[in-house]
DRENDO-426878 format. One record per residue (C-alpha): residue in one letter; y, x negated, z negated. Coordinates in Angstrom, 2 decimals. Layout:
<sites>
+------+---------+---------+---------+
: miba :       v :       u :       w :
+------+---------+---------+---------+
:    A :       Y :       X :       Z :
...
+------+---------+---------+---------+
</sites>
This chain:
<sites>
+------+---------+---------+---------+
: miba :       v :       u :       w :
+------+---------+---------+---------+
:    M :  -22.41 :   29.07 :   19.90 :
:    N :  -21.54 :   25.65 :   18.47 :
:    T :  -22.70 :   25.52 :   14.84 :
:    S :  -20.55 :   22.42 :   14.16 :
:    A :  -17.31 :   23.08 :   16.01 :
:    T :  -17.14 :   26.84 :   15.31 :
:    S :  -16.27 :   27.75 :   11.71 :
:    A :  -15.53 :   30.94 :    9.83 :
:    P :  -11.89 :   32.03 :    9.80 :
:    L :   -9.82 :   30.42 :    7.09 :
:    L :   -9.08 :   33.67 :    5.25 :
:    T :  -12.75 :   34.63 :    5.22 :
:    A :  -13.71 :   31.23 :    3.84 :
:    I :  -11.06 :   31.46 :    1.12 :
:    A :  -12.16 :   34.97 :    0.19 :
:    A :  -15.83 :   33.91 :    0.02 :
:    A :  -15.19 :   30.72 :   -1.97 :
:    P :  -15.08 :   32.32 :   -5.47 :
:    G :  -18.30 :   34.23 :   -4.77 :
:    N :  -20.06 :   31.10 :   -3.50 :
:    I :  -18.98 :   29.16 :   -6.58 :
:    A :  -20.16 :   31.99 :   -8.83 :
:    Q :  -23.54 :   32.08 :   -7.10 :
:    R :  -23.99 :   28.32 :   -7.48 :
:    F :  -23.10 :   28.58 :  -11.16 :
:    G :  -25.52 :   31.46 :  -11.58 :
:    R :  -28.33 :   29.49 :   -9.92 :
:    W :  -27.53 :   26.52 :  -12.13 :
:    L :  -27.90 :   28.76 :  -15.21 :
:    G :  -31.15 :   30.21 :  -13.85 :
:    L :  -29.71 :   33.72 :  -13.62 :
:    L :  -29.86 :   33.89 :   -9.82 :
:    P :  -32.67 :   33.00 :   -7.37 :
:    A :  -32.88 :   29.32 :   -6.51 :
:    A :  -32.40 :   28.20 :   -2.89 :
:    Q :  -35.57 :   27.02 :   -1.12 :
:    V :  -36.00 :   25.19 :    2.21 :
:    L :  -37.80 :   27.34 :    4.77 :
:    P :  -39.51 :   25.10 :    7.36 :
:    R :  -38.01 :   25.10 :   10.83 :
:    Q :  -41.36 :   26.22 :   12.27 :
:    R :  -40.88 :   29.66 :   10.72 :
:    C :  -37.22 :   30.13 :   11.71 :
:    H :  -35.58 :   31.31 :   14.94 :
:    F :  -31.98 :   31.16 :   16.11 :
:    V :  -30.02 :   33.82 :   17.99 :
:    T :  -26.39 :   34.75 :   18.64 :
:    V :  -25.57 :   38.41 :   17.90 :
:    P :  -22.47 :   39.99 :   19.54 :
:    L :  -20.29 :   41.90 :   17.05 :
:    R :  -17.31 :   42.95 :   19.10 :
:    G :  -15.62 :   45.96 :   17.53 :
:    V :  -17.84 :   45.89 :   14.40 :
:    P :  -15.85 :   46.15 :   11.13 :
:    N :  -16.42 :   43.32 :    8.66 :
:    K :  -18.05 :   45.61 :    6.10 :
:    H :  -20.72 :   46.62 :    8.66 :
:    V :  -21.47 :   43.11 :   10.00 :
:    E :  -24.63 :   42.62 :    7.95 :
:    S :  -26.01 :   46.04 :    8.89 :
:    A :  -25.27 :   45.44 :   12.59 :
:    I :  -27.10 :   42.09 :   12.53 :
:    K :  -30.11 :   43.60 :   10.79 :
:    L :  -30.23 :   46.48 :   13.30 :
:    R :  -30.05 :   44.05 :   16.22 :
:    L :  -32.90 :   41.94 :   14.83 :
:    Q :  -35.04 :   45.05 :   14.24 :
:    Q :  -34.47 :   46.04 :   17.86 :
:    L :  -36.06 :   42.77 :   18.95 :
:    G :  -39.31 :   44.06 :   17.43 :
:    L :  -40.59 :   40.61 :   16.47 :
:    F :  -41.37 :   41.23 :   12.79 :
:    S :  -41.89 :   44.33 :   10.71 :
:    Q :  -39.82 :   42.82 :    7.90 :
:    I :  -37.00 :   40.46 :    8.74 :
:    G :  -35.06 :   37.99 :    6.61 :
:    F :  -32.04 :   36.22 :    8.02 :
:    A :  -29.08 :   33.95 :    7.30 :
:    Y :  -25.87 :   34.45 :    9.23 :
:    R :  -22.33 :   33.22 :    9.71 :
:    H :  -19.72 :   35.53 :   11.24 :
:    S :  -17.19 :   33.88 :   13.58 :
:    G :  -14.87 :   35.78 :   15.90 :
:    E :  -16.77 :   38.40 :   17.95 :
:    N :  -20.20 :   36.85 :   17.36 :
:    A :  -22.51 :   35.89 :   14.54 :
:    Q :  -24.81 :   32.88 :   14.42 :
:    V :  -28.11 :   34.01 :   12.95 :
:    W :  -31.27 :   32.26 :   11.78 :
:    Y :  -34.07 :   34.80 :   11.15 :
:    W :  -37.70 :   34.70 :   10.01 :
:    D :  -40.72 :   36.85 :    9.11 :
:    D :  -39.80 :   37.99 :    5.60 :
:    A :  -43.30 :   39.36 :    4.93 :
:    Q :  -44.66 :   35.85 :    5.43 :
:    A :  -41.90 :   34.42 :    3.21 :
:    L :  -42.93 :   36.87 :    0.46 :
:    Q :  -46.45 :   35.42 :    0.59 :
:    L :  -45.20 :   31.84 :    0.44 :
:    L :  -42.48 :   32.23 :   -2.18 :
:    P :  -42.45 :   34.05 :   -5.56 :
:    A :  -40.45 :   37.26 :   -5.20 :
:    G :  -37.25 :   37.56 :   -7.18 :
:    Q :  -36.99 :   33.87 :   -7.99 :
:    I :  -36.48 :   32.15 :   -4.61 :
:    Q :  -33.95 :   32.62 :   -1.80 :
:    P :  -35.24 :   31.06 :    1.45 :
:    W :  -32.80 :   29.12 :    3.64 :
:    P :  -33.65 :   27.79 :    7.11 :
:    E :  -34.26 :   24.05 :    7.21 :
:    A :  -31.53 :   23.59 :    9.85 :
:    L :  -28.90 :   24.70 :    7.31 :
:    W :  -29.85 :   21.94 :    4.86 :
:    R :  -28.74 :   19.10 :    7.13 :
:    D :  -25.59 :   18.13 :    9.01 :
:    A :  -24.90 :   20.25 :   12.08 :
:    P :  -25.21 :   18.40 :   15.41 :
:    A :  -22.19 :   17.09 :   17.23 :
:    E :  -21.80 :   17.52 :   20.99 :
:    G :  -24.90 :   16.31 :   22.79 :
:    M :  -28.63 :   16.50 :   22.19 :
:    R :  -30.97 :   15.06 :   19.55 :
:    L :  -34.67 :   15.09 :   18.61 :
:    L :  -35.41 :   15.55 :   14.90 :
:    R :  -38.57 :   15.14 :   12.85 :
:    C :  -38.79 :   18.25 :   10.66 :
:    T :  -40.83 :   18.91 :    7.53 :
:    E :  -43.33 :   20.49 :    9.93 :
:    G :  -43.27 :   19.43 :   13.57 :
:    F :  -40.26 :   18.44 :   15.69 :
:    E :  -37.03 :   20.08 :   16.83 :
:    L :  -34.85 :   19.61 :   19.88 :
:    E :  -31.28 :   20.80 :   19.35 :
:    G :  -27.97 :   20.26 :   21.06 :
:    V :  -24.47 :   21.49 :   21.83 :
:    N :  -23.01 :   21.47 :   25.34 :
:    P :  -19.30 :   20.93 :   26.17 :
:    Q :  -18.79 :   24.71 :   26.24 :
:    G :  -19.83 :   24.90 :   22.57 :
:    I :  -23.18 :   26.61 :   23.23 :
:    Y :  -25.87 :   25.70 :   20.68 :
:    R :  -29.61 :   25.59 :   21.45 :
:    S :  -32.64 :   24.76 :   19.27 :
:    R :  -36.37 :   24.58 :   20.08 :
:    W :  -39.31 :   23.74 :   17.82 :
:    F :  -42.45 :   21.80 :   18.84 :
:    A :  -45.66 :   21.23 :   16.92 :
:    Q :  -45.97 :   17.78 :   18.57 :
:    A :  -43.25 :   15.40 :   19.70 :
:    P :  -41.93 :   16.74 :   23.04 :
:    G :  -42.44 :   14.49 :   26.04 :
:    Q :  -40.21 :   13.68 :   28.96 :
:    E :  -40.91 :   16.97 :   30.70 :
:    E :  -40.07 :   19.17 :   27.67 :
:    Q :  -36.93 :   17.17 :   26.93 :
:    T :  -35.79 :   17.39 :   30.55 :
:    A :  -36.30 :   21.16 :   30.60 :
:    F :  -34.35 :   21.59 :   27.34 :
:    C :  -31.58 :   19.32 :   28.59 :
:    R :  -31.34 :   21.29 :   31.84 :
:    D :  -31.18 :   24.61 :   29.97 :
:    L :  -28.35 :   23.21 :   27.83 :
:    G :  -26.46 :   21.96 :   30.90 :
:    L :  -26.29 :   18.29 :   29.83 :
:    E :  -26.84 :   15.08 :   31.78 :
:    Q :  -30.31 :   13.54 :   31.56 :
:    T :  -29.25 :    9.89 :   31.49 :
:    L :  -30.23 :    9.36 :   27.83 :
:    L :  -33.74 :   10.77 :   28.07 :
:    P :  -36.31 :   10.37 :   26.63 :
:    L :  -35.11 :   10.69 :   23.02 :
:    T :  -36.72 :    9.06 :   20.01 :
:    P :  -37.42 :   11.32 :   16.99 :
:    Q :  -34.96 :   10.92 :   14.13 :
:    I :  -35.48 :   11.73 :   10.48 :
:    A :  -32.58 :   13.94 :    9.31 :
:    S :  -31.86 :   13.78 :    5.57 :
:    L :  -31.53 :   17.13 :    3.81 :
:    H :  -28.67 :   18.00 :    1.45 :
:    T :  -29.12 :   19.34 :   -2.06 :
:    E :  -27.88 :   22.79 :   -1.02 :
:    P :  -27.51 :   24.78 :    2.20 :
:    A :  -24.39 :   24.66 :    4.35 :
:    A :  -21.32 :   26.51 :    3.11 :
:    G :  -20.09 :   29.62 :    4.91 :
:    W :  -23.57 :   31.11 :    5.48 :
:    R :  -25.08 :   34.16 :    3.78 :
:    A :  -28.80 :   34.82 :    3.41 :
:    V :  -30.59 :   38.19 :    3.20 :
:    S :  -34.25 :   38.30 :    2.14 :
:    A :  -36.61 :   40.55 :    0.20 :
:    T :  -37.82 :   37.52 :   -1.77 :
:    A :  -34.56 :   37.49 :   -3.73 :
:    K :  -33.71 :   40.52 :   -5.84 :
:    P :  -30.19 :   41.90 :   -5.34 :
:    V :  -27.71 :   40.35 :   -7.73 :
:    P :  -26.26 :   42.89 :  -10.19 :
:    G :  -22.60 :   43.49 :   -9.64 :
:    W :  -21.76 :   42.99 :  -13.31 :
:    L :  -23.40 :   39.57 :  -13.26 :
:    L :  -21.43 :   38.48 :  -10.20 :
:    L :  -18.27 :   39.81 :  -11.85 :
:    C :  -18.95 :   37.83 :  -15.02 :
:    L :  -19.66 :   34.67 :  -13.07 :
:    L :  -16.53 :   35.22 :  -11.02 :
:    L :  -14.46 :   35.67 :  -14.20 :
:    I :  -15.96 :   32.48 :  -15.66 :
:    T :  -15.15 :   30.62 :  -12.45 :
:    L :  -11.58 :   31.94 :  -12.42 :
:    A :  -11.16 :   31.01 :  -16.08 :
:    G :  -12.36 :   27.50 :  -15.31 :
:    A :  -10.03 :   27.24 :  -12.33 :
:    I :   -7.10 :   28.43 :  -14.47 :
:    G :   -8.03 :   25.91 :  -17.15 :
:    V :   -8.11 :   23.09 :  -14.60 :
:    A :   -4.75 :   24.21 :  -13.18 :
:    E :   -3.24 :   24.31 :  -16.68 :
:    S :   -4.62 :   20.83 :  -17.43 :
:    V :   -3.09 :   19.49 :  -14.23 :
:    Q :    0.23 :   21.14 :  -15.07 :
:    L :    0.19 :   19.71 :  -18.60 :
:    Y :   -0.57 :   16.27 :  -17.21 :
:    R :    2.36 :   16.55 :  -14.80 :
:    L :    4.67 :   17.69 :  -17.60 :
:    K :    3.51 :   14.75 :  -19.71 :
:    Q :    4.24 :   12.34 :  -16.87 :
:    Q :    7.69 :   13.90 :  -16.37 :
:    T :    8.36 :   13.57 :  -20.12 :
:    V :    7.48 :    9.87 :  -20.00 :
:    I :    9.80 :    9.37 :  -17.01 :
:    L :   12.64 :   11.25 :  -18.75 :
:    K :   12.22 :    9.12 :  -21.90 :
:    Q :   12.44 :    5.97 :  -19.80 :
:    Q :   15.59 :    7.25 :  -18.13 :
:    I :   17.10 :    8.10 :  -21.54 :
:    R :   16.39 :    4.56 :  -22.78 :
:    Q :   17.99 :    3.12 :  -19.65 :
:    L :   21.07 :    5.34 :  -20.06 :
:    R :   21.40 :    4.32 :  -23.71 :
:    A :   21.17 :    0.64 :  -22.75 :
:    Q :   23.78 :    1.16 :  -20.03 :
:    T :   26.03 :    3.02 :  -22.49 :
:    S :   25.73 :    0.14 :  -24.95 :
:    D :   26.62 :   -2.36 :  -22.21 :
:    A :   29.59 :   -0.23 :  -21.18 :
:    A :   30.82 :   -0.11 :  -24.78 :
:    R :   30.59 :   -3.90 :  -25.07 :
:    L :   32.47 :   -4.32 :  -21.80 :
:    E :   35.16 :   -1.89 :  -22.93 :
:    S :   35.55 :   -3.83 :  -26.19 :
:    A :   35.85 :   -7.11 :  -24.26 :
:    L :   38.44 :   -5.54 :  -21.96 :
:    G :   40.41 :   -4.37 :  -25.00 :
:    E :   40.53 :   -7.94 :  -26.28 :
:    L :   41.69 :   -9.21 :  -22.87 :
:    R :   44.24 :   -6.45 :  -22.32 :
:    P :   47.24 :   -8.30 :  -23.93 :
:    T :   46.53 :  -11.37 :  -21.79 :
:    A :   46.18 :   -9.21 :  -18.67 :
:    E :   49.45 :   -7.40 :  -19.43 :
:    A :   51.23 :  -10.73 :  -19.91 :
:    L :   49.87 :  -11.96 :  -16.59 :
:    I :   51.00 :   -8.78 :  -14.88 :
:    T :   54.48 :   -9.15 :  -16.38 :
:    Y :   54.64 :  -12.76 :  -15.26 :
:    N :   53.40 :  -11.84 :  -11.78 :
:    Q :   56.09 :   -9.18 :  -11.47 :
:    S :   58.94 :  -11.60 :  -12.35 :
:    P :   60.50 :  -13.91 :   -9.73 :
:    R :   58.99 :  -17.37 :   -9.66 :
:    Q :   61.62 :  -20.08 :   -9.91 :
:    L :   59.62 :  -22.72 :   -8.04 :
:    Q :   59.32 :  -20.42 :   -5.06 :
:    W :   63.06 :  -19.76 :   -4.99 :
:    L :   63.74 :  -23.50 :   -5.20 :
:    A :   61.29 :  -24.11 :   -2.36 :
:    Q :   63.15 :  -21.53 :   -0.28 :
:    L :   66.44 :  -23.33 :   -0.88 :
:    A :   64.88 :  -26.58 :    0.28 :
:    R :   63.27 :  -24.95 :    3.31 :
:    L :   66.61 :  -23.49 :    4.43 :
:    G :   68.24 :  -26.91 :    4.05 :
:    I :   70.68 :  -25.78 :    1.35 :
:    V :   69.49 :  -28.51 :   -1.01 :
:    G :   67.83 :  -31.78 :   -0.20 :
:    Q :   68.53 :  -34.98 :    1.73 :
:    V :   69.58 :  -33.14 :    4.88 :
:    S :   72.49 :  -31.40 :    3.19 :
:    D :   72.93 :  -34.21 :    0.62 :
:    V :   73.01 :  -31.56 :   -2.13 :
:    Y :   70.84 :  -31.82 :   -5.26 :
:    I :   70.15 :  -29.51 :   -8.21 :
:    S :   71.14 :  -30.94 :  -11.56 :
:    E :   70.92 :  -27.69 :  -13.55 :
:    W :   68.99 :  -24.44 :  -13.03 :
:    N :   69.04 :  -21.68 :  -15.65 :
:    F :   67.25 :  -18.38 :  -15.00 :
:    R :   68.18 :  -15.41 :  -17.19 :
:    G :   67.41 :  -11.82 :  -16.47 :
:    N :   68.19 :  -11.30 :  -12.82 :
:    N :   70.72 :  -14.12 :  -12.52 :
:    V :   70.51 :  -17.85 :  -11.97 :
:    T :   73.21 :  -20.28 :  -13.08 :
:    A :   72.92 :  -23.51 :  -11.13 :
:    T :   74.84 :  -26.80 :  -11.02 :
:    L :   74.61 :  -28.59 :   -7.65 :
:    R :   75.44 :  -32.27 :   -7.33 :
:    L :   77.20 :  -33.01 :   -4.04 :
:    G :   76.55 :  -36.22 :   -2.17 :
:    P :   79.11 :  -38.11 :   -0.01 :
:    K :   78.13 :  -36.09 :    3.08 :
:    A :   78.14 :  -32.68 :    1.36 :
:    K :   81.04 :  -30.27 :    1.28 :
:    S :   81.28 :  -27.45 :   -1.22 :
:    A :   82.55 :  -24.99 :    1.39 :
:    D :   79.53 :  -25.63 :    3.60 :
:    V :   77.15 :  -25.17 :    0.67 :
:    L :   78.75 :  -21.87 :   -0.31 :
:    A :   78.62 :  -20.69 :    3.30 :
:    M :   74.90 :  -21.48 :    3.58 :
:    L :   74.17 :  -19.71 :    0.28 :
:    E :   76.04 :  -16.59 :    1.38 :
:    K :   74.39 :  -16.67 :    4.80 :
:    A :   70.89 :  -16.86 :    3.27 :
:    T :   69.23 :  -13.54 :    2.37 :
:    L :   67.80 :  -14.83 :   -0.90 :
:    F :   70.59 :  -13.54 :   -3.16 :
:    D :   72.64 :  -10.38 :   -3.42 :
:    D :   75.76 :  -12.23 :   -4.54 :
:    V :   77.00 :  -15.85 :   -4.85 :
:    I :   79.78 :  -16.44 :   -7.49 :
:    L :   81.65 :  -19.71 :   -7.79 :
:    L :   82.10 :  -20.75 :  -11.43 :
:    P :   85.33 :  -22.60 :  -12.49 :
:    D :   85.72 :  -26.07 :  -13.98 :
:    P :   82.64 :  -27.80 :  -12.69 :
:    P :   82.08 :  -31.53 :  -13.54 :
:    Q :   83.39 :  -34.03 :  -11.05 :
:    G :   81.32 :  -34.14 :   -7.85 :
:    T :   79.40 :  -30.94 :   -8.64 :
:    L :   79.42 :  -27.29 :   -7.75 :
:    R :   78.67 :  -24.62 :  -10.35 :
:    I :   77.54 :  -21.24 :   -9.04 :
:    Q :   75.97 :  -18.01 :  -10.29 :
:    L :   73.31 :  -16.47 :   -8.03 :
:    K :   72.44 :  -12.81 :   -8.40 :
:    L :   68.83 :  -12.12 :   -7.38 :
:    P :   68.00 :   -9.00 :   -5.38 :
:    V :   66.84 :   -5.88 :   -7.23 :
:    D :   63.39 :   -6.15 :   -5.59 :
:    A :   63.03 :   -9.82 :   -6.56 :
:    A :   59.98 :   -8.92 :   -8.61 :
:    T :   57.87 :  -10.13 :   -5.73 :
:    A :   57.96 :  -13.71 :   -4.59 :
:    P :   59.39 :  -14.63 :   -1.18 :
:    A :   56.86 :  -14.07 :    1.59 :
:    G :   54.84 :  -17.04 :    2.75 :
:    N :   55.52 :  -19.22 :   -0.27 :
:    E :   52.88 :  -18.20 :   -2.87 :
:    H :   51.59 :  -21.15 :   -4.90 :
+------+---------+---------+---------+
</sites>
C-alpha cells in the first residue's frame, strides 16, 4: 500500500484527533510514555488484510496475524487502518524491552518519523544502515533495509520487484531529516509502554475540549468586537449623512420662495415669445407695414395699439390675427388714435406654456 497517497478515512481521523491531542498533552506533562525512535534495522513492514473485520477488533486481528507469522515470541507494532487493509510496522518487543525502560518509553519505527515517500524510489541513510523504499504507480509500498549501502545489483532487484523503470539507477544515499514526533494517524502497541488509565485520558480529553472551547469563544469575541467597530463606523457615517441632509433641507427651505416664483413665472405666458410669433407670421413688421406702439398684458388678455403704415390696411391686419391660432378671440376697440388700430387679444386657456419652438 502507498503510505503517502493512502490516508485514514476523514471521519476516523476526526474521531481520533481529540485522543491524539490528549496523548501529546499527556506526554508533554510527563504523565504518558514519551515517544522514542526505533531504528529501521529492528522494524519490518507488512500489509494486513482486514476485510469484514469490525473497527473495534482491528487491533486484535492485526496482532493475531503477526503472531501467526511466528517471527517473534513478543510482538510490538504500529498500524494505520485504511479501507480493507492495514499498514503495519512491527518489531521484536522483547528486544525493545531490553533497550528501552519499561513504562516510560513508547517505541515508534524510524520510518514514521520522516516524510513518507512520493511515487518512485529512494535510498536513505538511516540511523543504522541504509534503506531502499519506494511506491509504484499502483500505490504499492515496499521497504528493504541493508547494513551496507546497496549496490547496483541490489537496487536493480528492488526496482524490479517494485515494478519501476531502472533508468535512474544507481541511487545515491540521502539523509532524511526526522520530525519531532511520529506521523499522525498511526497507533502504536508495545509492552514497553504501560496502558494509559481511562480516567487520565478522559481528563486530558476534557482539558483539550475546554481549551478548544476557550479558543472558539475567543475567536467569536474577536469577531463580535470587529463587527461592533464596523457598526460604530456605519453609525458615524449615517449621522454625518443625516447632518448633511438637514443642512441641505434648510438650504432648500431658504430657496423655496425663489423656486416658487420661478415656477409661477415659467407657467405664465411670455410676452416676448408672443411678440416673436406675431413677427414670424408677418402680422407685424416691415412686410405688413404694421408696428406695435402699445402692448399691455393683464391676466389672460393683451391690449395692443398697432400703428399702420401707408401699405397696411386694418381689415387685413384683423383678418391675419383671426386666422392665426395664437388667440382665442380678437376684439376691435373703438376710438383709436389716427393711423392706429386698437385691439384686445384674448389668450388661450392653455397659454401657460410658451409657443412651441420659440423658447428663449
